[in-house]
C-alpha positions as CSV (number, residue, x, y, z in Angstrom):
1,M,17.6,10.1,43.8
2,A,16.7,8.5,40.5
3,E,17.2,5.0,39.1
4,M,16.3,3.1,36.0
5,A,13.8,0.3,36.4
6,E,13.8,-2.2,33.6
7,G,15.4,0.4,31.4
8,H,12.2,2.1,30.4
9,V,10.7,3.3,33.7
10,I,12.4,5.9,35.8
11,I,11.6,6.1,39.5
12,E,12.5,9.4,41.2
13,R,11.8,10.5,44.7
14,R,11.2,14.2,45.2
15,G,10.8,14.8,48.9
16,A,7.6,13.0,49.9
17,V,6.5,12.5,46.2
18,Q,7.4,9.4,44.2
19,V,7.6,10.2,40.4
20,I,7.1,7.2,38.1
21,R,8.1,8.2,34.6
22,M,7.5,6.1,31.5
23,N,10.5,6.6,29.4
24,R,10.4,4.6,26.1
25,P,10.0,7.5,23.7
26,E,11.1,5.5,20.6
27,K,7.9,3.4,21.1
28,K,5.8,6.3,22.3
29,N,5.8,4.7,25.8
30,A,4.1,1.5,24.7
31,L,4.2,-0.6,27.9
32,T,6.0,-3.9,28.0
33,R,5.3,-6.6,30.6
34,A,8.6,-5.6,32.3
35,M,7.4,-2.0,32.4
36,Y,4.1,-3.0,34.0
37,G,6.1,-5.0,36.6
38,A,8.4,-2.1,37.4
39,I,5.5,0.3,37.8
40,A,3.5,-2.1,40.0
41,E,6.6,-2.6,42.2
42,A,7.1,1.1,42.5
43,L,3.5,1.6,43.6
44,Q,3.7,-1.2,46.1
45,S,7.0,0.0,47.6
46,G,5.8,3.6,47.7
47,D,2.6,2.6,49.5
48,A,4.7,0.7,52.1
49,D,7.1,3.6,52.6
50,P,5.8,6.0,55.3
51,Q,8.0,8.8,53.8
52,I,6.1,8.7,50.5
53,A,2.8,10.7,50.5
54,A,1.8,10.6,46.8
55,H,2.6,9.0,43.5
56,V,3.0,10.9,40.2
57,F,2.8,9.4,36.7
58,L,4.6,11.2,33.9
59,G,5.5,10.3,30.3
60,V,7.7,12.0,27.7
61,P,6.9,15.1,25.6
62,G,4.1,14.2,23.2
63,A,3.5,10.7,24.5
64,F,2.1,9.7,27.9
65,S,1.6,6.2,26.6
66,A,0.6,4.5,23.4
67,G,-0.9,1.6,25.4
68,N,0.2,-2.0,25.5
69,D,3.2,-3.2,23.6
70,L,1.5,-5.3,20.9
71,T,4.5,-7.6,20.4
72,D,3.8,-8.9,23.9
73,F,0.1,-9.3,23.1
74,M,0.8,-11.0,19.8
75,A,3.0,-13.6,21.6
76,V,0.1,-14.4,23.9
77,A,-2.4,-14.4,21.0
78,M,-0.3,-16.9,19.1
79,G,-0.4,-19.3,22.0
80,G,2.2,-18.1,24.4
81,E,1.6,-17.8,28.1
82,G,2.5,-15.1,30.6
83,G,1.2,-11.6,31.1
84,S,0.7,-11.8,34.8
85,E,2.6,-8.5,35.2
86,V,-0.2,-6.7,33.5
87,W,-2.9,-8.1,35.8
88,D,-0.8,-7.6,38.9
89,F,-0.3,-3.9,37.9
90,L,-4.0,-3.4,37.4
91,L,-4.9,-4.8,40.8
92,T,-2.2,-2.7,42.4
93,L,-3.5,0.4,40.6
94,V,-7.1,-0.2,41.9
95,Q,-5.9,-0.9,45.4
96,C,-3.3,1.8,45.7
97,E,-3.6,3.5,49.2
98,K,-1.9,6.8,48.5
99,P,-3.0,9.7,46.2
100,M,-2.0,9.3,42.6
101,L,-1.6,12.2,40.1
102,S,-0.8,12.2,36.4
103,G,0.6,14.6,33.8
104,V,-0.6,13.6,30.3
105,D,0.8,15.1,27.1
106,G,-0.1,14.0,23.7
107,I,-0.7,10.3,23.0
108,A,-2.9,8.6,25.6
109,V,-4.1,5.3,24.3
110,G,-5.5,2.3,26.1
111,I,-3.9,2.1,29.5
112,G,-2.6,5.6,28.7
113,T,-6.2,6.6,29.2
114,T,-7.6,4.1,31.7
115,L,-4.8,4.6,34.2
116,N,-6.0,8.2,34.7
117,L,-9.4,6.9,35.8
118,H,-7.7,5.8,39.0
119,C,-5.8,9.0,39.6
120,D,-7.0,11.6,42.0
121,L,-5.8,14.5,39.9
122,T,-4.9,14.4,36.2
123,F,-3.5,17.3,34.3
124,A,-3.3,17.2,30.5
125,T,-2.1,19.5,27.7
126,P,-4.3,20.9,24.9
127,R,-2.8,18.5,22.3
128,T,-3.8,15.4,24.4
129,V,-6.4,13.0,23.1
130,F,-7.7,10.1,25.2
131,R,-8.4,7.0,23.2
132,T,-9.5,3.4,24.0
133,P,-9.5,1.4,20.8
134,F,-9.9,-2.0,22.5
135,V,-12.8,-3.2,20.2
136,D,-10.8,-2.2,17.1
137,L,-8.2,-4.8,18.2
138,G,-10.8,-7.5,18.9
139,L,-10.4,-6.9,22.6
140,V,-12.4,-5.6,25.6
141,P,-11.8,-2.8,28.1
142,E,-9.4,-3.1,31.0
143,A,-8.5,-1.4,34.3
144,A,-12.2,-1.4,35.4
145,S,-12.8,1.2,32.7
146,S,-16.1,-0.5,31.7
147,L,-17.3,0.4,35.2
148,L,-15.6,3.7,35.9
149,L,-15.9,5.5,32.5
150,P,-19.8,5.3,32.4
151,A,-19.9,6.7,35.9
152,V,-17.9,9.7,34.7
153,L,-19.1,10.3,31.2
154,G,-22.5,8.6,31.1
155,R,-23.2,5.3,29.3
156,Q,-23.5,6.7,25.8
157,Q,-20.3,8.8,25.8
158,A,-18.6,5.9,27.5
159,F,-19.8,3.7,24.6
160,A,-18.5,6.2,22.1
161,M,-15.0,5.8,23.7
162,L,-15.0,2.1,24.5
163,G,-17.2,0.8,21.7
164,L,-16.7,3.1,18.8
165,G,-13.1,4.0,19.8
166,E,-13.8,7.7,19.5
167,G,-11.1,10.0,21.0
168,L,-11.8,12.5,23.7
169,S,-9.9,15.8,23.7
170,A,-8.4,17.2,26.9
171,E,-10.9,20.1,27.0
172,K,-13.8,17.7,26.7
173,A,-12.4,15.4,29.3
174,K,-12.0,18.3,31.7
175,A,-15.6,19.5,31.0
176,A,-16.9,16.0,31.7
177,G,-14.9,15.7,34.9
178,M,-12.6,13.0,33.7
179,I,-9.5,15.1,34.3
180,Y,-8.8,18.0,36.6
181,D,-7.1,20.6,34.4
182,V,-5.7,21.5,31.0
183,V,-2.3,23.3,31.1
184,P,0.3,24.3,28.5
185,E,2.9,21.8,27.6
186,D,5.8,23.7,29.1
187,A,3.8,24.0,32.4
188,L,2.6,20.4,32.7
189,E,5.2,18.9,35.0
190,A,5.5,21.9,37.3
191,A,1.7,22.0,37.7
192,V,1.5,18.2,38.6
193,L,4.4,18.4,41.0
194,A,3.1,21.5,42.7
195,A,-0.2,19.7,43.3
196,A,1.6,16.6,44.5
197,D,3.7,18.8,46.9
198,A,0.5,20.4,48.2
199,I,-1.1,17.0,48.8
200,A,2.1,15.8,50.6
201,A,1.8,18.7,53.0
202,K,-1.7,17.8,54.1
203,P,-2.5,15.8,57.3
204,R,-2.0,12.2,56.1
205,E,-4.8,10.4,57.9
206,A,-7.5,13.0,57.2
207,L,-6.5,12.9,53.5
208,K,-6.6,9.2,53.4
209,L,-10.0,9.0,55.0
210,T,-11.3,11.7,52.6
211,R,-9.8,9.8,49.6
212,D,-11.4,6.6,50.7
213,L,-14.8,8.2,51.1
214,L,-14.5,9.7,47.6
215,R,-13.5,6.5,46.0
216,A,-16.2,4.4,47.7
217,P,-15.7,0.7,48.2
218,R,-13.1,-0.8,45.9
219,E,-14.5,-4.3,45.8
220,A,-16.6,-3.4,42.7
221,A,-13.6,-2.1,40.8
222,V,-11.5,-5.1,41.8
223,E,-14.2,-7.5,40.7
224,R,-14.6,-5.6,37.4
225,V,-10.8,-5.8,36.8
226,R,-11.0,-9.6,37.3
227,Q,-14.0,-9.9,35.0
228,E,-12.4,-7.8,32.3
229,N,-9.1,-9.7,32.7
230,G,-10.8,-13.0,32.1
231,L,-12.5,-11.8,29.0
232,F,-9.3,-10.0,27.8
233,R,-7.3,-13.2,28.0
234,Q,-9.9,-15.1,26.1
235,R,-10.1,-12.5,23.5
236,L,-6.3,-12.4,23.0
237,K,-6.5,-16.0,21.8
238,S,-9.6,-15.5,19.6
239,D,-9.4,-15.6,15.8
240,E,-10.9,-12.2,15.7
241,A,-8.3,-10.6,17.9
242,R,-5.4,-12.4,16.2
243,A,-6.6,-11.1,12.8
244,A,-7.1,-7.5,14.1
245,L,-3.7,-7.4,15.9
246,A,-1.9,-8.9,12.9
247,A,-3.6,-6.4,10.6
248,F,-2.7,-3.5,12.8
249,M,1.0,-4.6,13.1
250,N,1.2,-5.0,9.3
251,R,-0.2,-1.5,8.8
252,R,2.6,-0.2,11.1
253,K,5.2,-1.9,9.0
């Protein structure tokens, strides 16, 4: 069964696997607040459903996600309120109880990169590049990436991504242990779904306990999300971020 959620997120149930597909190809899957809300709701309902064993994130060919929709961000930067959907999603992501997998092809910017730090298995294609240009937009990291990325890459490589905004190829991400495997574009979805099916067939409680042990206590990640969120909100309304966001949007035009 498949349904449209907010028009740009497709939720599909395949046996015991819930597939969450970002489906806004005309904007390279830039996430709006409505999309964040739909994804958070899907994760929460899937976690509560005993028939669901795993979540899978997918994008469209060539674009996993270009990150946050900057129109939403500009509205907040210019004095608007809102945005709770983003923070609710991030906390849901950190606290998700069931295994999460992702299939990443092509563009993976901002949340399109940091989401994968919370996944248990990430598959990517050779043309995928992971980027986190937060500082370039006058912002700070999110999704606890300032905590999780140094743990995976080491502080200096993490600074290269989060501070300098350097991209990381799929092959380098695999070599560093940030993702699980690199597969051809035409094999991506099959590989992710096969892994999800294999996970769904495992003894549930033993798998949950193993996952919890591997992830260690989540309190630190939750606290880092809250800390990042506070700074992120402040930065959105700073002159520096307003100028950087405006310049970026003008370049796009």
